[in-house]
C-alpha positions in Angstrom: -0.1 -29.1 -4.1 0.5 -26.5 -6.6 -2.0 -25.3 -9.6 -1.4 -22.5 -12.1 -5.3 -21.3 -12.7 -5.6 -19.6 -15.7 -9.1 -16.9 -16.2 -10.2 -16.6 -19.2 -11.8 -13.2 -18.3 -15.4 -12.5 -19.8 -14.9 -9.6 -22.7 -15.5 -6.1 -21.1 -15.8 -7.9 -17.4 -11.8 -6.5 -16.4 -13.3 -3.7 -14.0 -15.4 -5.4 -13.0 -13.7 -7.9 -11.8 -10.7 -6.0 -10.0 -14.0 -3.9 -8.0 -14.9 -6.8 -6.6 -11.6 -8.2 -6.0 -10.8 -4.2 -4.4 -14.6 -4.7 -2.1 -15.0 -8.4 -1.3 -11.3 -9.8 -1.4 -10.1 -13.1 -3.5 -12.5 -15.0 -2.1 -10.3 -17.7 -1.0 -11.7 -20.5 0.7 -9.9 -21.4 4.1 -6.5 -23.5 3.3 -6.6 -22.7 -0.6 -3.4 -20.1 -0.6 -2.5 -17.0 -3.0 1.2 -17.0 -4.5 0.9 -14.8 -6.8 -1.1 -14.2 -9.6 0.2 -12.2 -13.5 -2.0 -10.5 -16.2 -1.6 -10.3 -19.8 -0.9 -7.4 -22.1 -4.4 -7.3 -23.7 -6.3 -8.1 -20.4 -8.1 -10.7 -21.6 -6.3 -13.8 -19.1 -4.6 -13.5 -16.1 -2.0 -16.8 -14.5 -2.3 -17.5 -11.0 -0.9 -19.8 -8.9 -2.3 -21.0 -6.2 -1.7 -23.7 -2.9 -4.0 -26.8 -1.7 -4.4 -29.6 -0.7 -8.3 -30.0 -1.2 -8.9 -29.4 -5.2 -12.5 -28.9 -3.5 -11.4 -25.7 -2.4 -10.8 -24.8 -6.1 -14.1 -25.5 -7.5 -15.4 -23.5 -4.1 -13.5 -20.3 -5.4 -14.4 -21.2 -9.2 -18.1 -20.9 -8.5 -17.5 -17.6 -6.8 -16.3 -16.1 -10.3 -17.6 -18.6 -13.1 -20.0 -15.0 -13.4 -16.9 -13.3 -14.5 -14.5 -16.1 -16.0 -13.2 -18.9 -17.4 -11.3 -21.2 -15.2 -8.2 -23.7 -16.8 -6.4 -25.9 -13.4 -3.3 -27.6 -13.9 -1.5 -29.1 -11.4 2.1 -28.2 -12.0 5.3 -29.1 -9.5 7.9 -26.6 -9.3 10.7 -27.1 -12.4 13.3 -28.1 -9.6 11.7 -30.4 -8.3 10.9 -32.1 -11.4 15.0 -31.7 -12.1 15.6 -33.7 -9.3 12.8 -36.4 -10.2 14.0 -37.1 -13.9 18.0 -36.7 -12.1 16.6 -40.5 -10.8 15.9 -42.1 -14.4 18.9 -40.3 -16.0 
C-alpha cells in the first residue's frame, strides 16, 4: 500500500532532522520503502510517499522520529487506479 506521510517539523528542528538523516539515513525498517518526498518552501512540512504492506512498519519508523516531527499518515491510491475503479461505476 501507498501512504502519504505529512511530517510537521517541530519549530527550529529542520537542521537537526537533516543532520540525523545524514548521520543515520532515513532509518526505515526492512519492508518500508521510501518513494519520494517534497518539502514546503517554509520548511514547516515534508510530504513523503512511502510504501509498505504492514502499517506496523510505519509506526516503528514514526517512533524513531517523533522527537522532531508530528505525523499524519494517509493511505492513498494512484489516480490511474482510482480512475479505473470509478469508470466501472459510470
